[in-house]
Phi, psi and omega in degrees: 000127181291163180299319181295316180297318179298318181296317180296318179296319180295317178297318179297319179296318181296318179293321177297316179298320179298318179293320180296315179299315181296327185277321190255350178255135183297134176263145173286147180295145177292146186222127179223151177203171177126190183225150177216137179281153178303135181101347181240021181297329181294332177292315177298320179297319179297319178301311181294322183297329177302320178287317182298326180277356182080009179285328178251107190265348182238258181219168181193162171223151183219137176217145179226132173242136177233120181051043176085355182253133177283119182249341176220132175209092186230156178210161181188172180081211189230136174286332177207099186294321181296330180264004182056037180262114183289151171286122184248179181300326183260011176293138177236156186215159180290127183270356183049225188287352171296341174302327182303326180295325178290319174300322179295325177294321177300317177296319180298321179296317178293321178295321180296330179276357178088010181273346183217160169226147180278074185246314192267145177251147188269311183069031180235066180291340176211165179245141174283329176289127178286124186267122176269167178297322180296320178295318183296335181274353184248101186293332177292319178294319179294327176299315180297320179297312181297319181291331182277341183280133175278146176305138181284329172227144179304127178308132182096350179244088182094161179230138182225137182290128182262086187304301181253324187298333177310316184298316180287324178296314180297319179300316181292322178298315180297315181300325182273330183271330181289134181298333180264359177057041178279153173285171186299320181294314180292319180299313180299316183296315187275332183262336184238305187292306185291314181297331184253359184299319183292315183290335179258017180057038175097121172256099186263064178228141190222133168248088190106088187275134175294143181298337180290347182253000188295337180292346182268354186281130177290146179275124181282137177238142180287157178291124177289159180297321179296317178294323178299314179295322178297319178296317181296320179300320181284322182211095183306330181292344181294343181271359189306303186290321181298313181289323179297317181299322182291336185260356184278150173293149183298342180267002177293142181306325180296317180293315179298321182291327187264353186242003175232113013279143182292329182286352177249025183302113181263353182274314187257347187225171170242045177301342182296349175285351179290118181302335178295327176289325181300332183281349184285142174274079183238101189276010176267322188217351191246025170290143183230128180184200178234172183297321180304315183289317178299312181295325181291324178301314184279342170293320175300322181293306188290340178265010172077024182259000176247322180222165181282174184296325180296317178291321177300317179297323178294314182293337183282353182242129178290163180252325188235138175217087182196175179287128179281126185284349176272304182271349172062038174223153176297135180223147172244119186206174178163152176059022180091008183234162167260148182240125181245114182301135177279120183300129177082008181220093185298133179080001179259117181247140164270127189244152177163205180204125175279160177229155181312134175087004178093031167281151181203132167240130184225139173219154187224105184298317185299315182266359183051052182240142171220141177208152184219150179222127175230145182215151178260003175255107187291138178250171184281336187223185182219175182048225186285353172282347178263118189296326180295314179289320183302319179298317180292317180304314179298316180296323180296310183288330173295320180291320178299317180299328181277333192248340187239133174281117183241000000 
C-alpha cells in the first residue's frame, strides 16, 4: 500500500470513527451564559456557533472591551467534560503563551517608570541545561543558569521565539529592575491586578496560582485525531506547525525550544493539568485566568491607565519584521507582542499574543479595543489560522465597524 493510499485510508477511518462516536455516544447538553451589549450580539452568536458546529468541543470564554467598556462577556461548554463540570463565570484556564503578553505589560510598566529601557536582546530561545521542576522553582538557581548560558545566536543577528525561556528571563528582569525586587507573579498582582481589580470588577488572572483556587481551573484536553483532521479539512494551513514539528531534527531550534523542560512538554502531553505547575511563576506559558480578565488588563493599557502616552506610542510600533529562526516563518514583533497588519490600513496593527491550542489576547490601540479568548480544548493552530477564533475575530471587527466611530 502506497503512502498516499495509506494516508487516505487512515483519514477515512478517523472521520468514520468521529461520526460513529457522535452518533452513538450521548452528548452533554450545550451550555452558555454571560452578557452582551446591544450591537454586539453577532459576536455572541459566533461564539455559540463554534459549539453548535462542533468546532469547540469542551469549554471557552470570550470577552471584548471597547473604549474601556465591557461589551461582551460570555462563556460556555464544560470546564471538565468527563466530570460534567460546566464552565462557569469564575472558571479559569491555562493561557499558555498568551501569558507572555501579560509579562510584557509588566516590563512596559517598569519601562514607563524609568526603571528599564528596551535596548538589550537575549538570544536565548532555548537552554542547553536541562531544567528540572526543582530548578524552575528556585529563581536564584534559574538566574545562575541564565547567566551561564551563551547566546544561541549573537544578539541582534536574527530573531528566535523564546517558548519557555521568556518566562524566566522576564522574571529575572523584573526582580532586578523592581525597587522591591519582587518576582513576576507578585509584581503583576500588586502593581496591576490588585490596584485595578475594583474598577475592572476583578482581574482574575494569576502567574503563580494559589492552591486555594485550583478547584476553578478548567481541565485541558488534547486535540483528538478526528478534530485535527476536521481542522485541516477546513484550513489545511492549520496543520503547518504540527506537521513541521514532527519532521524536524531533534537539534532544530524549534524542537530544542519546545522540549526543555521535558516535564512541561506542551506538544505531546497535557502535563499542564498538574496543579503543581499552576503554582509556578512562569510568565511564558503558565498564566491562568479567563477571557474577561485578560481583556480587562489590555483595556487598561489601550485607554492609558497603565502607562503613559510615550510608552503607548512605543508599544504601538513593532521592532522586528523578518523570518524567525526558531519557528521558521516571517514574524512582525516587538516589546513582547506580535503585530498583525490591519488590511487596508497602513501602519495600523492589531497587537497581541496567541497561545498554544488557540488561546488569544488581542488589542488595538487605534480603536481602543481589547479582546481575549481562552479554551481548554487544544486546537492545531492559533490566531486566524484557528477557525474558532477567526470566526469570532471577524464578528468583533464587523460589530465595531457598525457601532464605533473610528
